[in-house]
N, C-alpha and C positions, 0 to 999 in steps of 0.2 A: 504494500500500500504506500503510495507516494503522490504528491508530498503531503504529509501531515504537518499542519502549521501550528507552531506553539507561539503564543504571544510572548514578546520579549521586550518589555519596557526598558529603555536606556541602552539597548543594543544598537539602535538605529534602524533595524528592520527585524521582522519576526523570523523565528528559526524554522527552517524547513527540514523535515525528517523523513527518512524512509524506514519502514518496518517490514522485515521478512520473517515469516513464522511458519512452522509446520501446520498442516491442515488438521492433523489429529494430535492427540496426546494432551496430558495435563501436567501441572507442576513443572512448567517449562523454564529452564534457566535463561538468563538474559546476558547478551554481550552488546556493549556499546562500542561501535567500531569508528574510530576517528581517522579520517582520511589524511593523506599527505598534502603538502603545500600545493594549492591550486586545484585539487580534485573536488569531489562533491559527493552527495548522497548516491549518485549513480555509479561511483567507482567500486572497485574491489569485489566485483561479482564472483570471481572464483572462490573467495573466502566466504562472503555473505551467503551465497547460494548453498555452498557445501554445509556450513554450520546450520543453516535453517533446515536443510534437508535431513540433517542428522540430529534434530531435537532441540535446537536453540532458537530463541527469539533474538534477531539481530536488529539493532537500532543504529541507523547511520545519519548523524546530523551533517548539514552543509555548513561549514565554518565560514567566517568572514573573508578568509584569504582565498576562497574558491574563485576560480576563473569565471564561474557563473554569476558571482556577485560583482566582480569588477571594481573592487575597492581601490581608490586612487592611492598612490604612494604617500601623498601629503595629507591623506585623511587623518584626522586626529585620533582615530581608533587604531591606526597602524602600529604605533610603538608598543601597544599592549595587546596585539592580536593574539599572542600566545595565551594570555590570560582570558580573553574572550572565549577561546576554545575550551578551556577548562570549565568556564561558566556555562557553555553550551551543554556539556555533558551533565553537569549538575542539574541544569534545567530539565533535561530529558528524564533524569531520575525523579525529579520533583513532580513531573507530569505523567508518570506511567499510567495513571488512571485514564487520562485523556487518550494516550496512545493505544491503550488496550481497547478502549471503546471505539476507536477509529477503524479498527480492523475487524471485519465481520467474522464472528465465531471465535474471537480470541478471548472474550470476557471470562474472567475467573480461571484462566489457564496459566498465568504467570507465577513463577516462584520468586518472590521478591527477596528471599534470603540467599539466593544464588545469583549474584551479579558480578560480571567481569568487565574489564575495560581492555580493549585492544586498539592498536594503532600502528600505522606504517610511517616511517620517516618522521616528519613533524608531528604526525598523529601519535607516534610512539612517545614523544616527549609529553604530549597531552595526557595519554594514558598513564605515563609515569608520574605526572603531577598528582593524579588521583591515588597513586600508590605510596606517595610520600616524597617523591623527587621534588626538590626545591630549586627555584630559579631566582638568581639575583636580578630583581626587577630593574631594568635600565632607567625607568622613570622615577621610581621612589627610592632606589638604592637599597631596598629591603629584600629579605628572603622570606617569603610568606609560606606557611604550611597550608597547602590547598588539598590535602588528602581528604578522602571521603570514606567513612567507615562502611558505607553501603557497598563499596567495591571490595570484593573479597580476594581477587586475583587479577593478573594482567598478562597480556601477550604483547611484547614490544618488538616490532619487526623493523629491522634496518634503522635503528634509533641512534641519534647523535650521542657522542661521548662528551668528554670534558671540554670546557671552553678555554678561555685564556690563550696561552701560548700554543695550544694544540690547534687553534683555528687558523685558517688562511686569512690574509688581509681582507679578501673579499667577504668572507663570512663575518669577520669581526666588525666590518663596516656596515654590512647590510642586515645582519641578524644579531643585534646586541643582546637579545634575550637568550641566545644560545650559550648559556653559562650555567649549566645544571650542577647541582650537588646531589650525589646519590647516597649520602651518608644516612639519610632518614627514610630511604625507600625500602621499608621493611616488609611490605606485603609480598606474598608469593608472586613470582612472575617467571615467565618463559621469555628469554631473549633470543631472537633469531637474527643471525648475521651471516652475510656472504663473505667468503674469504677473498673475493675479488671486487668487493665494493669499495673502490678507491675514490672516496668522496672528494669533490672539489672544495669542501668546506673545512677539511682538516689536513694538516701536514703529516699526520701519522700513518695514513694508509688504512687498509681494511681493519686492522686491529682496533681502531678507534671505535668501531661500531659494537665492540664487545664490552666496552666500559660499563654499560648498565648492569652487566652480570658481575664483572670483577670488582667494581667499586661500591656495590650495594650489599647491605647485610641481609641476613635471613635466608629463607628458603627460595633458592633461585636455580634455574636450569638454563643452559645455553645450547641452542641448536646451531651448529656451524655448518653452513651449506657449501659444499665444495664447488668451486667454479661460478658461484652466484654473484651477480652484481646487485645494484640497488633495488631492482624490481623483483629480485629473488625468483627469477624464472618467468614472471608474468602475473603476480598476484594483483597488480593494480587494475586489471581489467582484461577482458577477453581479447580485445584488439586495440591496444594502446601504444602510441608511438614511442613513449618513454621506455618501453621494455627493450633493453639492449642484450638480454641473455635468455631469450625465449626458450623455455624448456618445460614441456608439459609434465614430465616425470618429476621435476623439482617442485612444481606447483602442487602436484598430487601429494608429494611427501609433506609439504608445508600444511596442506589441508588436513591430512591424517594426524600429524604430530600435534598441531595446535588443538585440534578437536579432542584428542586423547588427553592432552595436558589440561584443557579446560574441565573435562569431566573429572579428572583426578583432583585438581585444585579446588573445585567447587564441591567436592565430597559426593560425587554421583557414583563413580566406580573407579577402581585403580588398575584393573587388569590391562586395559588398552595402553595406558601410559607405561606400565611395567614392561609390556611387550615392545613398545617403541624404544625404551631406554636400552633394553637388552639387544635389540637389533642394531642400534646405532651407537653403542658404547665403544670405548677404546678396546681393541683386541677382539671385537666381534667377528664372527666368522664371515667371510666374504659373501655378500648378497647384493641385490640391486639397491636396497636401502642403504647399506653400508657404503656403497660406492658414491652415494649422493651427499652424505653428511655424517655428523658425529654429535652425540648428546653427552654433555657432562653436567653434573649437578653438585650443589653444595647445600 
């Protein structure tokens, strides 16, 4: 169902949301999926469709940086666009009753005790904020806690690492909010990173995208995808030009592993995640999955 429109006083325009849900089933867990810079509620079909087809309600807000919004660079909201994104997700959680009512047949089928946040690229930072990641606000100079206890776990896909000296001059100039601290990101999370994701935003190369795993405390797992670049094989859409490493098998692995992780982290069942970890652990017997990536946990 799209777009479902949520009133958003003070945002400058109302929030548009897409809801994907299974036709049958009850006690459905929820994933709020935050898009990367410039995308929209129409992105990430390979993930949203798979999760919804396998028992999750997937909610996708269109953030203000979307190309469909066309916010000007000199718009007064631009310096705090990262924070508007977090507020978008919180608004979704505040208005679950409205979203539930907007989708025919969905009433009474949501499990509000099992909510996760997922995001790709800039959306990964947004999801991270809800898990405890803090950003040094370039406007206020303060580091606010924007975590939300309703979010029980997260999936951070191709998400930026440390700021400061690790940023390229381009990133430091154009993305001053890219200054995360992971010290308080205590909620459980799966970090997904490509070992060929050589971001133009960092001087450190692909290892930068693993910072959310290595620099955060608590229960975390890292899925490293071999040969993957920023779109991780094509998760951003079925036919998107920004996919530089198109690989359906890699996308299928991301679908299966993230689904298994979410079911584990939200307390639904553990067998699928245990099987994924076994198949993709160090020293695993050679298999199609093992050739595509590796899982480590702490």
